[in-house]
N, CA and C atoms of all chains as a GROMACS GRO file, in nm:
protein
  570
    1MET      N    1  -2.433   3.893   0.800
    1MET     CA    2  -2.334   3.803   0.859
    1MET      C    3  -2.287   3.861   0.993
    2SER      N    4  -2.270   3.773   1.092
    2SER     CA    5  -2.228   3.817   1.225
    2SER      C    6  -2.083   3.865   1.224
    3LYS      N    7  -2.056   3.969   1.305
    3LYS     CA    8  -1.920   4.018   1.320
    3LYS      C    9  -1.881   4.009   1.467
    4TYR      N   10  -1.752   3.983   1.488
    4TYR     CA   11  -1.704   3.964   1.624
    4TYR      C   12  -1.575   4.044   1.645
    5THR      N   13  -1.553   4.083   1.770
    5THR     CA   14  -1.432   4.156   1.806
    5THR      C   15  -1.354   4.076   1.909
    6ILE      N   16  -1.222   4.071   1.890
    6ILE     CA   17  -1.136   3.996   1.982
    6ILE      C   18  -1.126   4.072   2.114
    7VAL      N   19  -1.142   3.997   2.224
    7VAL     CA   20  -1.130   4.054   2.359
    7VAL      C   21  -1.002   4.006   2.426
    8SER      N   22  -0.971   3.877   2.410
    8SER     CA   23  -0.856   3.817   2.477
    8SER      C   24  -0.738   3.804   2.383
    9GLU      N   25  -0.620   3.834   2.433
    9GLU     CA   26  -0.499   3.819   2.350
    9GLU      C   27  -0.466   3.673   2.321
   10LEU      N   28  -0.533   3.581   2.389
   10LEU     CA   29  -0.512   3.440   2.357
   10LEU      C   30  -0.575   3.402   2.224
   11VAL      N   31  -0.660   3.489   2.172
   11VAL     CA   32  -0.724   3.464   2.044
   11VAL      C   33  -0.662   3.550   1.934
   12GLY      N   34  -0.609   3.663   1.971
   12GLY     CA   35  -0.549   3.754   1.872
   12GLY      C   36  -0.527   3.889   1.935
   13THR      N   37  -0.525   3.990   1.851
   13THR     CA   38  -0.504   4.126   1.901
   13THR      C   39  -0.637   4.185   1.946
   14PRO      N   40  -0.649   4.217   2.074
   14PRO     CA   41  -0.776   4.274   2.123
   14PRO      C   42  -0.816   4.397   2.043
   15GLY      N   43  -0.943   4.404   2.010
   15GLY     CA   44  -0.995   4.516   1.934
   15GLY      C   45  -1.008   4.488   1.786
   16GLU      N   46  -0.933   4.390   1.738
   16GLU     CA   47  -0.942   4.356   1.596
   16GLU      C   48  -1.061   4.264   1.571
   17GLU      N   49  -1.104   4.261   1.447
   17GLU     CA   50  -1.216   4.174   1.412
   17GLU      C   51  -1.172   4.028   1.419
   18PHE      N   52  -1.260   3.944   1.470
   18PHE     CA   53  -1.235   3.799   1.473
   18PHE      C   54  -1.315   3.734   1.362
   19VAL      N   55  -1.243   3.666   1.275
   19VAL     CA   56  -1.308   3.592   1.167
   19VAL      C   57  -1.287   3.444   1.192
   20PRO      N   58  -1.392   3.372   1.231
   20PRO     CA   59  -1.375   3.231   1.269
   20PRO      C   60  -1.338   3.143   1.150
   21ASP      N   61  -1.241   3.055   1.174
   21ASP     CA   62  -1.206   2.954   1.075
   21ASP      C   63  -1.311   2.844   1.077
   22GLU      N   64  -1.298   2.753   0.982
   22GLU     CA   65  -1.391   2.641   0.973
   22GLU      C   66  -1.390   2.560   1.102
   23GLY      N   67  -1.508   2.529   1.152
   23GLY     CA   68  -1.519   2.440   1.267
   23GLY      C   69  -1.505   2.507   1.402
   24ILE      N   70  -1.488   2.639   1.406
   24ILE     CA   71  -1.470   2.708   1.532
   24ILE      C   72  -1.606   2.729   1.600
   25ASN      N   73  -1.612   2.698   1.728
   25ASN     CA   74  -1.733   2.713   1.806
   25ASN      C   75  -1.737   2.857   1.861
   26VAL      N   76  -1.805   2.942   1.790
   26VAL     CA   77  -1.808   3.085   1.826
   26VAL      C   78  -1.881   3.108   1.959
   27ASP      N   79  -1.987   3.032   1.981
   27ASP     CA   80  -2.062   3.049   2.106
   27ASP      C   81  -1.973   3.021   2.228
   28ALA      N   82  -1.886   2.920   2.215
   28ALA     CA   83  -1.795   2.888   2.326
   28ALA      C   84  -1.697   3.002   2.351
   29LEU      N   85  -1.652   3.066   2.245
   29LEU     CA   86  -1.559   3.179   2.259
   29LEU      C   87  -1.627   3.298   2.325
   30ILE      N   88  -1.752   3.321   2.290
   30ILE     CA   89  -1.826   3.432   2.351
   30ILE      C   90  -1.852   3.401   2.498
   31TRP      N   91  -1.891   3.278   2.526
   31TRP     CA   92  -1.917   3.237   2.664
   31TRP      C   93  -1.793   3.252   2.751
   32GLY      N   94  -1.678   3.218   2.695
   32GLY     CA   95  -1.554   3.226   2.771
   32GLY      C   96  -1.496   3.366   2.780
   33GLY      N   97  -1.558   3.461   2.712
   33GLY     CA   98  -1.511   3.599   2.718
   33GLY      C   99  -1.392   3.627   2.629
   34PHE      N  100  -1.370   3.543   2.528
   34PHE     CA  101  -1.255   3.561   2.439
   34PHE      C  102  -1.286   3.658   2.325
   35ILE      N  103  -1.411   3.660   2.284
   35ILE     CA  104  -1.456   3.752   2.179
   35ILE      C  105  -1.592   3.806   2.220
   36LYS      N  106  -1.635   3.910   2.150
   36LYS     CA  107  -1.771   3.959   2.173
   36LYS      C  108  -1.838   3.980   2.038
   37SER      N  109  -1.968   3.965   2.040
   37SER     CA  110  -2.045   3.983   1.917
   37SER      C  111  -2.073   4.130   1.898
   38ASP      N  112  -2.060   4.174   1.773
   38ASP     CA  113  -2.088   4.315   1.742
   38ASP      C  114  -2.231   4.336   1.697
   39ASN      N  115  -2.307   4.228   1.698
   39ASN     CA  116  -2.446   4.240   1.654
   39ASN      C  117  -2.527   4.313   1.760
   40LYS      N  118  -2.592   4.418   1.718
   40LYS     CA  119  -2.677   4.492   1.810
   40LYS      C  120  -2.816   4.432   1.810
   41ALA      N  121  -2.874   4.428   1.927
   41ALA     CA  122  -3.008   4.374   1.939
   41ALA      C  123  -3.105   4.456   1.857
   42LEU      N  124  -3.193   4.385   1.790
   42LEU     CA  125  -3.292   4.454   1.709
   42LEU      C  126  -3.391   4.528   1.799
   43LYS      N  127  -3.418   4.650   1.761
   43LYS     CA  128  -3.516   4.726   1.838
   43LYS      C  129  -3.655   4.676   1.804
   44SER      N  130  -3.737   4.663   1.905
   44SER     CA  131  -3.872   4.621   1.879
   44SER      C  132  -3.949   4.736   1.815
   45ALA      N  133  -4.040   4.700   1.728
   45ALA     CA  134  -4.119   4.801   1.659
   45ALA      C  135  -4.207   4.876   1.758
   46LYS      N  136  -4.206   5.005   1.743
   46LYS     CA  137  -4.292   5.082   1.831
   46LYS      C  138  -4.437   5.071   1.785
   47THR      N  139  -4.521   5.060   1.880
   47THR     CA  140  -4.663   5.050   1.849
   47THR      C  141  -4.734   5.171   1.904
   48GLU      N  142  -4.794   5.242   1.813
   48GLU     CA  143  -4.870   5.359   1.857
   48GLU      C  144  -4.996   5.313   1.930
   49PRO      N  145  -5.022   5.373   2.043
   49PRO     CA  146  -5.144   5.332   2.116
   49PRO      C  147  -5.270   5.361   2.034
   50THR      N  148  -5.353   5.266   2.036
   50THR     CA  149  -5.482   5.282   1.971
   50THR      C  150  -5.590   5.250   2.072
   51GLU      N  151  -5.707   5.272   2.032
   51GLU     CA  152  -5.816   5.243   2.124
   51GLU      C  153  -5.823   5.093   2.156
   52GLU      N  154  -5.780   5.010   2.055
   52GLU     CA  155  -5.791   4.866   2.073
   52GLU      C  156  -5.689   4.811   2.171
   53ASN      N  157  -5.559   4.866   2.168
   53ASN     CA  158  -5.457   4.808   2.256
   53ASN      C  159  -5.433   4.889   2.384
   54GLN      N  160  -5.516   4.983   2.410
   54GLN     CA  161  -5.502   5.058   2.534
   54GLN      C  162  -5.576   4.989   2.646
   55MET      N  163   2.441   0.889   1.559
   55MET     CA  164   2.369   0.997   1.626
   55MET      C  165   2.284   1.072   1.525
   56ALA      N  166   2.169   1.110   1.571
   56ALA     CA  167   2.080   1.185   1.482
   56ALA      C  168   2.144   1.317   1.440
   57THR      N  169   2.122   1.353   1.316
   57THR     CA  170   2.178   1.480   1.267
   57THR      C  171   2.091   1.598   1.306
   58SER      N  172   1.966   1.570   1.340
   58SER     CA  173   1.877   1.677   1.380
   58SER      C  174   1.784   1.626   1.489
   59THR      N  175   1.768   1.702   1.593
   59THR     CA  176   1.675   1.665   1.699
   59THR      C  177   1.578   1.780   1.722
   60TYR      N  178   1.477   1.752   1.798
   60TYR     CA  179   1.372   1.851   1.820
   60TYR      C  180   1.344   1.860   1.969
   61LEU      N  181   1.372   1.975   2.027
   61LEU     CA  182   1.340   1.997   2.168
   61LEU      C  183   1.193   2.037   2.177
   62SER      N  184   1.116   1.954   2.244
   62SER     CA  185   0.971   1.975   2.248
   62SER      C  186   0.935   2.115   2.297
   63ASN      N  187   0.866   2.189   2.214
   63ASN     CA  188   0.817   2.321   2.252
   63ASN      C  189   0.706   2.363   2.157
   64PRO      N  190   0.601   2.281   2.149
   64PRO     CA  191   0.497   2.307   2.050
   64PRO      C  192   0.401   2.418   2.091
   65THR      N  193   0.325   2.462   1.994
   65THR     CA  194   0.214   2.552   2.024
   65THR      C  195   0.084   2.472   2.016
   66VAL      N  196  -0.010   2.507   2.102
   66VAL     CA  197  -0.137   2.435   2.107
   66VAL      C  198  -0.250   2.537   2.100
   67THR      N  199  -0.336   2.521   2.002
   67THR     CA  200  -0.450   2.611   1.986
   67THR      C  201  -0.578   2.529   1.984
   68VAL      N  202  -0.670   2.561   2.072
   68VAL     CA  203  -0.798   2.490   2.080
   68VAL      C  204  -0.911   2.588   2.055
   69ASN      N  205  -0.988   2.562   1.953
   69ASN     CA  206  -1.101   2.649   1.919
   69ASN      C  207  -1.056   2.795   1.907
   70SER      N  208  -0.941   2.815   1.843
   70SER     CA  209  -0.882   2.948   1.818
   70SER      C  210  -0.816   3.011   1.941
   71VAL      N  211  -0.820   2.944   2.057
   71VAL     CA  212  -0.759   2.998   2.178
   71VAL      C  213  -0.620   2.938   2.196
   72ALA      N  214  -0.519   3.023   2.211
   72ALA     CA  215  -0.382   2.977   2.230
   72ALA      C  216  -0.364   2.926   2.372
   73LEU      N  217  -0.355   2.794   2.386
   73LEU     CA  218  -0.338   2.734   2.518
   73LEU      C  219  -0.194   2.689   2.541
   74THR      N  220  -0.104   2.735   2.459
   74THR     CA  221   0.038   2.698   2.470
   74THR      C  222   0.091   2.726   2.610
   75GLY      N  223   0.055   2.839   2.665
   75GLY     CA  224   0.106   2.881   2.794
   75GLY      C  225   0.050   2.802   2.912
   76PHE      N  226  -0.039   2.709   2.884
   76PHE     CA  227  -0.097   2.625   2.989
   76PHE      C  228  -0.062   2.477   2.968
   77SER      N  229  -0.006   2.447   2.851
   77SER     CA  230   0.012   2.307   2.811
   77SER      C  231   0.150   2.254   2.847
   78THR      N  232   0.154   2.125   2.882
   78THR     CA  233   0.281   2.062   2.915
   78THR      C  234   0.309   1.938   2.829
   79ALA      N  235   0.208   1.891   2.759
   79ALA     CA  236   0.228   1.776   2.671
   79ALA      C  237   0.120   1.775   2.565
   80ALA      N  238   0.157   1.730   2.447
   80ALA     CA  239   0.059   1.721   2.339
   80ALA      C  240   0.100   1.608   2.246
   81THR      N  241   0.004   1.523   2.215
   81THR     CA  242   0.030   1.413   2.121
   81THR      C  243  -0.084   1.406   2.022
   82LEU      N  244  -0.052   1.433   1.897
   82LEU     CA  245  -0.153   1.421   1.792
   82LEU      C  246  -0.117   1.298   1.709
   83THR      N  247  -0.208   1.203   1.707
   83THR     CA  248  -0.182   1.078   1.636
   83THR      C  249  -0.278   1.065   1.519
   84ARG      N  250  -0.220   1.049   1.402
   84ARG     CA  251  -0.300   1.027   1.283
   84ARG      C  252  -0.312   0.877   1.261
   85THR      N  253  -0.433   0.830   1.258
   85THR     CA  254  -0.456   0.686   1.246
   85THR      C  255  -0.550   0.659   1.130
   86ASN      N  256  -0.513   0.562   1.051
   86ASN     CA  257  -0.606   0.513   0.950
   86ASN      C  258  -0.631   0.367   0.981
   87THR      N  259  -0.747   0.340   1.033
   87THR     CA  260  -0.779   0.206   1.083
   87THR      C  261  -0.763   0.102   0.973
   88ALA      N  262  -0.693  -0.005   1.007
   88ALA     CA  263  -0.665  -0.110   0.909
   88ALA      C  264  -0.775  -0.215   0.908
   89GLN      N  265  -0.804  -0.263   0.789
   89GLN     CA  266  -0.899  -0.372   0.772
   89GLN      C  267  -0.821  -0.492   0.717
   90ASP      N  268  -0.835  -0.604   0.783
   90ASP     CA  269  -0.766  -0.724   0.736
   90ASP      C  270  -0.831  -0.773   0.607
   91THR      N  271  -0.754  -0.774   0.501
   91THR     CA  272  -0.806  -0.820   0.371
   91THR      C  273  -0.728  -0.940   0.319
   92THR      N  274  -0.675  -1.015   0.414
   92THR     CA  275  -0.598  -1.133   0.377
   92THR      C  276  -0.691  -1.238   0.314
   93VAL      N  277  -0.645  -1.302   0.211
   93VAL     CA  278  -0.725  -1.405   0.143
   93VAL      C  279  -0.642  -1.533   0.127
   94PHE      N  280  -0.710  -1.639   0.087
   94PHE     CA  281  -0.638  -1.764   0.059
   94PHE      C  282  -0.529  -1.737  -0.045
   95GLY      N  283  -0.420  -1.799  -0.025
   95GLY     CA  284  -0.308  -1.779  -0.118
   95GLY      C  285  -0.206  -1.680  -0.067
   96ASN      N  286  -0.249  -1.589   0.020
   96ASN     CA  287  -0.153  -1.495   0.080
   96ASN      C  288  -0.064  -1.569   0.178
   97THR      N  289   0.058  -1.529   0.185
   97THR     CA  290   0.151  -1.589   0.281
   97THR      C  291   0.183  -1.494   0.395
   98ALA      N  292   0.123  -1.378   0.390
   98ALA     CA  293   0.140  -1.280   0.498
   98ALA      C  294   0.010  -1.200   0.508
   99ARG      N  295  -0.015  -1.150   0.625
   99ARG     CA  296  -0.136  -1.070   0.644
   99ARG      C  297  -0.133  -0.948   0.552
  100VAL      N  298  -0.249  -0.913   0.502
  100VAL     CA  299  -0.263  -0.795   0.417
  100VAL      C  300  -0.367  -0.703   0.480
  101TYR      N  301  -0.334  -0.578   0.491
  101TYR     CA  302  -0.427  -0.481   0.549
  101TYR      C  303  -0.456  -0.369   0.449
  102SER      N  304  -0.576  -0.319   0.455
  102SER     CA  305  -0.616  -0.208   0.370
  102SER      C  306  -0.666  -0.093   0.456
  103ALA      N  307  -0.647   0.026   0.406
  103ALA     CA  308  -0.694   0.144   0.477
  103ALA      C  309  -0.846   0.150   0.476
  104THR      N  310  -0.905   0.196   0.583
  104THR     CA  311  -1.050   0.209   0.586
  104THR      C  312  -1.090   0.353   0.612
  105ILE      N  313  -1.082   0.395   0.737
  105ILE     CA  314  -1.128   0.529   0.771
  105ILE      C  315  -1.036   0.588   0.876
  106GLU      N  316  -1.015   0.718   0.870
  106GLU     CA  317  -0.925   0.783   0.966
  106GLU      C  318  -0.991   0.793   1.103
  107ASP      N  319  -0.909   0.776   1.204
  107ASP     CA  320  -0.957   0.786   1.343
  107ASP      C  321  -0.849   0.860   1.421
  108ASN      N  322  -0.842   0.991   1.402
  108ASN     CA  323  -0.734   1.072   1.458
  108ASN      C  324  -0.765   1.111   1.602
  109GLU      N  325  -0.659   1.154   1.672
  109GLU     CA  326  -0.678   1.185   1.813
  109GLU      C  327  -0.570   1.281   1.860
  110LEU      N  328  -0.609   1.378   1.941
  110LEU     CA  329  -0.514   1.469   2.004
  110LEU      C  330  -0.534   1.463   2.156
  111THR      N  331  -0.427   1.434   2.226
  111THR     CA  332  -0.429   1.436   2.372
  111THR      C  333  -0.341   1.550   2.421
  112VAL      N  334  -0.394   1.631   2.511
  112VAL     CA  335  -0.321   1.747   2.563
  112VAL      C  336  -0.325   1.742   2.716
  113SER      N  337  -0.209   1.766   2.777
  113SER     CA  338  -0.201   1.785   2.922
  113SER      C  339  -0.183   1.934   2.947
  114LEU      N  340  -0.261   1.987   3.037
  114LEU     CA  341  -0.250   2.130   3.061
  114LEU      C  342  -0.290   2.165   3.203
  115TYR      N  343  -0.236   2.275   3.250
  115TYR     CA  344  -0.272   2.323   3.383
  115TYR      C  345  -0.416   2.373   3.380
  116MET      N  346  -0.487   2.337   3.486
  116MET     CA  347  -0.626   2.379   3.497
  116MET      C  348  -0.631   2.512   3.571
  117THR      N  349  -0.696   2.609   3.512
  117THR     CA  350  -0.719   2.737   3.579
  117THR      C  351  -0.865   2.775   3.559
  118TYR      N  352  -0.915   2.849   3.657
  118TYR     CA  353  -1.055   2.892   3.650
  118TYR      C  354  -1.066   3.043   3.635
  119ALA      N  355  -0.952   3.109   3.610
  119ALA     CA  356  -0.952   3.253   3.590
  119ALA      C  357  -1.025   3.288   3.460
  120ALA      N  358  -1.065   3.413   3.450
  120ALA     CA  359  -1.139   3.457   3.332
  120ALA      C  360  -1.057   3.431   3.206
  121SER      N  361  -1.125   3.377   3.106
  121SER     CA  362  -1.066   3.354   2.974
  121SER      C  363  -0.937   3.274   2.981
  122GLU      N  364  -0.939   3.165   3.057
  122GLU     CA  365  -0.823   3.075   3.058
  122GLU      C  366  -0.871   2.932   3.030
  123THR      N  367  -0.813   2.834   3.098
  123THR     CA  368  -0.836   2.694   3.059
  123THR      C  369  -0.983   2.653   3.069
  124TYR      N  370  -1.040   2.668   3.187
  124TYR     CA  371  -1.179   2.623   3.204
  124TYR      C  372  -1.273   2.699   3.110
  125ALA      N  373  -1.251   2.828   3.098
  125ALA     CA  374  -1.336   2.909   3.012
  125ALA      C  375  -1.325   2.866   2.866
  126THR      N  376  -1.210   2.812   2.828
  126THR     CA  377  -1.192   2.766   2.691
  126THR      C  378  -1.268   2.636   2.666
  127LEU      N  379  -1.263   2.547   2.764
  127LEU     CA  380  -1.305   2.410   2.739
  127LEU      C  381  -1.446   2.376   2.785
  128ALA      N  382  -1.498   2.450   2.882
  128ALA     CA  383  -1.622   2.410   2.948
  128ALA      C  384  -1.737   2.386   2.850
  129THR      N  385  -1.755   2.475   2.757
  129THR     CA  386  -1.870   2.461   2.668
  129THR      C  387  -1.838   2.382   2.541
  130LEU      N  388  -1.716   2.330   2.533
  130LEU     CA  389  -1.681   2.248   2.416
  130LEU      C  390  -1.714   2.101   2.437
  131VAL      N  391  -1.741   2.062   2.562
  131VAL     CA  392  -1.771   1.922   2.590
  131VAL      C  393  -1.898   1.880   2.514
  132GLY      N  394  -1.885   1.772   2.442
  132GLY     CA  395  -2.000   1.725   2.365
  132GLY      C  396  -2.017   1.794   2.232
  133THR      N  397  -1.916   1.868   2.192
  133THR     CA  398  -1.924   1.937   2.063
  133THR      C  399  -1.795   1.911   1.984
  134ALA      N  400  -1.797   1.952   1.860
  134ALA     CA  401  -1.679   1.939   1.775
  134ALA      C  402  -1.618   2.077   1.751
  135THR      N  403  -1.487   2.080   1.742
  135THR     CA  404  -1.419   2.206   1.720
  135THR      C  405  -1.293   2.181   1.636
  136THR      N  406  -1.209   2.283   1.627
  136THR     CA  407  -1.084   2.271   1.551
  136THR      C  408  -0.966   2.293   1.644
  137VAL      N  409  -0.865   2.207   1.633
  137VAL     CA  410  -0.744   2.221   1.714
  137VAL      C  411  -0.623   2.223   1.622
  138VAL      N  412  -0.521   2.300   1.663
  138VAL     CA  413  -0.399   2.310   1.582
  138VAL      C  414  -0.279   2.294   1.674
  139VAL      N  415  -0.185   2.209   1.634
  139VAL     CA  416  -0.060   2.190   1.707
  139VAL      C  417   0.054   2.208   1.609
  140LYS      N  418   0.152   2.289   1.648
  140LYS     CA  419   0.271   2.310   1.564
  140LYS      C  420   0.396   2.277   1.645
  141PRO      N  421   0.499   2.228   1.580
  141PRO     CA  422   0.623   2.194   1.653
  141PRO      C  423   0.683   2.312   1.728
  142THR      N  424   0.680   2.431   1.669
  142THR     CA  425   0.734   2.550   1.735
  142THR      C  426   0.642   2.668   1.709
  143SER      N  427   0.673   2.780   1.770
  143SER     CA  428   0.592   2.900   1.752
  143SER      C  429   0.628   2.977   1.626
  144ALA      N  430   0.725   2.928   1.550
  144ALA     CA  431   0.764   2.995   1.426
  144ALA      C  432   0.649   2.988   1.325
  145ALA      N  433   0.662   3.066   1.219
  145ALA     CA  434   0.559   3.068   1.116
  145ALA      C  435   0.540   2.930   1.056
  146THR      N  436   0.417   2.902   1.018
  146THR     CA  437   0.386   2.773   0.956
  146THR      C  438   0.463   2.757   0.826
  147SER      N  439   0.528   2.644   0.812
  147SER     CA  440   0.608   2.618   0.692
  147SER      C  441   0.624   2.468   0.677
  148ALA      N  442   0.698   2.429   0.575
  148ALA     CA  443   0.721   2.286   0.552
  148ALA      C  444   0.801   2.225   0.667
  149THR      N  445   0.882   2.306   0.735
  149THR     CA  446   0.961   2.255   0.847
  149THR      C  447   0.896   2.286   0.982
  150ASN      N  448   0.781   2.349   0.978
  150ASN     CA  449   0.704   2.375   1.100
  150ASN      C  450   0.555   2.366   1.067
  151PRO      N  451   0.512   2.246   1.031
  151PRO     CA  452   0.374   2.230   0.983
  151PRO      C  453   0.270   2.252   1.092
  152GLY      N  454   0.158   2.304   1.050
  152GLY     CA  455   0.045   2.323   1.141
  152GLY      C  456  -0.046   2.202   1.131
  153PHE      N  457  -0.032   2.111   1.227
  153PHE     CA  458  -0.115   1.990   1.228
  153PHE      C  459  -0.253   2.025   1.282
  154THR      N  460  -0.353   2.002   1.202
  154THR     CA  461  -0.488   2.047   1.236
  154THR      C  462  -0.588   1.932   1.233
  155LEU      N  463  -0.674   1.930   1.334
  155LEU     CA  464  -0.790   1.842   1.330
  155LEU      C  465  -0.914   1.931   1.325
  156THR      N  466  -0.990   1.918   1.221
  156THR     CA  467  -1.113   1.996   1.205
  156THR      C  468  -1.233   1.908   1.239
  157ASN      N  469  -1.327   1.967   1.310
  157ASN     CA  470  -1.446   1.892   1.355
  157ASN      C  471  -1.407   1.773   1.443
  158THR      N  472  -1.316   1.797   1.535
  158THR     CA  473  -1.276   1.694   1.630
  158THR      C  474  -1.358   1.708   1.758
  159TYR      N  475  -1.390   1.595   1.818
  159TYR     CA  476  -1.491   1.590   1.924
  159TYR      C  477  -1.429   1.581   2.063
  160LEU      N  478  -1.473   1.670   2.152
  160LEU     CA  479  -1.429   1.664   2.293
  160LEU      C  480  -1.537   1.591   2.372
  161GLU      N  481  -1.504   1.469   2.410
  161GLU     CA  482  -1.605   1.385   2.476
  161GLU      C  483  -1.619   1.418   2.625
  162SER      N  484  -1.507   1.447   2.690
  162SER     CA  485  -1.515   1.468   2.835
  162SER      C  486  -1.411   1.570   2.881
  163LEU      N  487  -1.438   1.628   2.996
  163LEU     CA  488  -1.348   1.728   3.056
  163LEU      C  489  -1.344   1.706   3.207
  164PRO      N  490  -1.227   1.678   3.263
  164PRO     CA  491  -1.218   1.671   3.408
  164PRO      C  492  -1.231   1.814   3.464
  165VAL      N  493  -1.347   1.846   3.517
  165VAL     CA  494  -1.370   1.984   3.559
  165VAL      C  495  -1.289   2.019   3.684
  166ILE      N  496  -1.247   1.916   3.758
  166ILE     CA  497  -1.155   1.940   3.870
  166ILE      C  498  -1.070   1.816   3.888
  167ASN      N  499  -0.941   1.838   3.909
  167ASN     CA  500  -0.846   1.729   3.934
  167ASN      C  501  -0.747   1.782   4.037
  168ALA      N  502  -0.780   1.766   4.162
  168ALA     CA  503  -0.705   1.832   4.269
  168ALA      C  504  -0.638   1.731   4.361
  169ASN      N  505  -0.512   1.757   4.391
  169ASN     CA  506  -0.438   1.677   4.489
  169ASN      C  507  -0.370   1.773   4.585
  170LEU      N  508  -0.365   1.737   4.710
  170LEU     CA  509  -0.306   1.822   4.814
  170LEU      C  510  -0.165   1.868   4.777
  171GLY      N  511  -0.146   1.996   4.775
  171GLY     CA  512  -0.013   2.051   4.753
  171GLY      C  513   0.035   2.050   4.609
  172GLU      N  514  -0.051   2.011   4.516
  172GLU     CA  515  -0.009   2.005   4.376
  172GLU      C  516  -0.083   2.108   4.291
  173ILE      N  517  -0.014   2.154   4.189
  173ILE     CA  518  -0.079   2.241   4.091
  173ILE      C  519  -0.167   2.154   4.003
  174SER      N  520  -0.291   2.191   3.992
  174SER     CA  521  -0.388   2.109   3.920
  174SER      C  522  -0.359   2.105   3.771
  175SER      N  523  -0.360   1.985   3.716
  175SER     CA  524  -0.348   1.970   3.572
  175SER      C  525  -0.446   1.864   3.525
  176ILE      N  526  -0.481   1.870   3.398
  176ILE     CA  527  -0.577   1.776   3.342
  176ILE      C  528  -0.527   1.723   3.209
  177ASP      N  529  -0.581   1.610   3.168
  177ASP     CA  530  -0.556   1.554   3.036
  177ASP      C  531  -0.688   1.553   2.961
  178ILE      N  532  -0.686   1.603   2.840
  178ILE     CA  533  -0.807   1.600   2.759
  178ILE      C  534  -0.776   1.536   2.624
  179THR      N  535  -0.879   1.477   2.565
  179THR     CA  536  -0.859   1.407   2.438
  179THR      C  537  -0.965   1.450   2.337
  180PHE      N  538  -0.917   1.494   2.224
  180PHE     CA  539  -1.007   1.527   2.113
  180PHE      C  540  -1.008   1.407   2.018
  181LYS      N  541  -1.126   1.359   1.987
  181LYS     CA  542  -1.139   1.238   1.908
  181LYS      C  543  -1.190   1.269   1.767
  182GLY      N  544  -1.133   1.200   1.671
  182GLY     CA  545  -1.180   1.211   1.534
  182GLY      C  546  -1.143   1.343   1.471
  183GLY      N  547  -1.211   1.376   1.366
  183GLY     CA  548  -1.183   1.499   1.294
  183GLY      C  549  -1.097   1.475   1.172
  184THR      N  550  -1.103   1.571   1.083
  184THR     CA  551  -1.026   1.563   0.958
  184THR      C  552  -0.887   1.618   0.979
  185TYR      N  553  -0.789   1.540   0.942
  185TYR     CA  554  -0.649   1.578   0.962
  185TYR      C  555  -0.594   1.652   0.840
  186THR      N  556  -0.524   1.762   0.867
  186THR     CA  557  -0.448   1.830   0.762
  186THR      C  558  -0.316   1.878   0.823
  187ALA      N  559  -0.218   1.896   0.736
  187ALA     CA  560  -0.088   1.948   0.780
  187ALA      C  561  -0.054   2.066   0.692
  188ALA      N  562  -0.081   2.186   0.743
  188ALA     CA  563  -0.056   2.306   0.664
  188ALA      C  564   0.093   2.336   0.661
  189THR      N  565   0.140   2.379   0.545
  189THR     CA  566   0.281   2.414   0.532
  189THR      C  567   0.300   2.561   0.492
  190SER      N  568   0.194   2.634   0.491
  190SER     CA  569   0.205   2.779   0.458
  190SER      C  570   0.091   2.854   0.524
   0.00000   0.00000   0.00000
C-alpha cells in the first residue's frame, strides 16, 4: 500500500503521514506539492554481462 | 427576533486542502430532484423524490503561489473529489456539522480572472456527489 507524507500545512502537520479519505485525488495533491509519496522507485535488476548481451 | 444567529465564518476543504484562508463565500445546496407524480383525482400537485443532485459553489481568491489555490484545483478539473464545509472551525459536532460531498465533480476552473486594479477571485462549482453531514 502506498504511503504519503504531508508537506503543506494546508493538508495537516508537515512530516506526518497522510492517509487519504474516500474520494481524495492523491495525484492532484502530489502535483500541487501538498504531499509526497514515500514509495521508493524499484531498482532495476542487475544483469551480469554475458557473451550474448555484450 | 431570532434567538440565535450565525455570523458566516465557515471552513472550506477541497480534496483535503484547507482553502478557508482563500475563500470568501460558500454555498452547499442539497437537492433531491422532484418528479411530478400527480394523477387524476389529485387536487394538488404531488411530487416524489428521485435522485440527489447536490452542488457546492465556492468563491475564493486566485493565487498561483506554490501549494495554494491554483495548485489545489488545476488537476481536479474533469475529476471527482471530496469537499467539506463546516459552519465554523470548531470541532465537528451536532452544532457544527461537517457537510461533505464525496465524489463530487469539478467541471471547470477559471484559470485566470483578472481586472485592472482588483485582487483576482474566482467562483468554482462542484457538481453532484454523495451528501453526508458528519456530527462527530
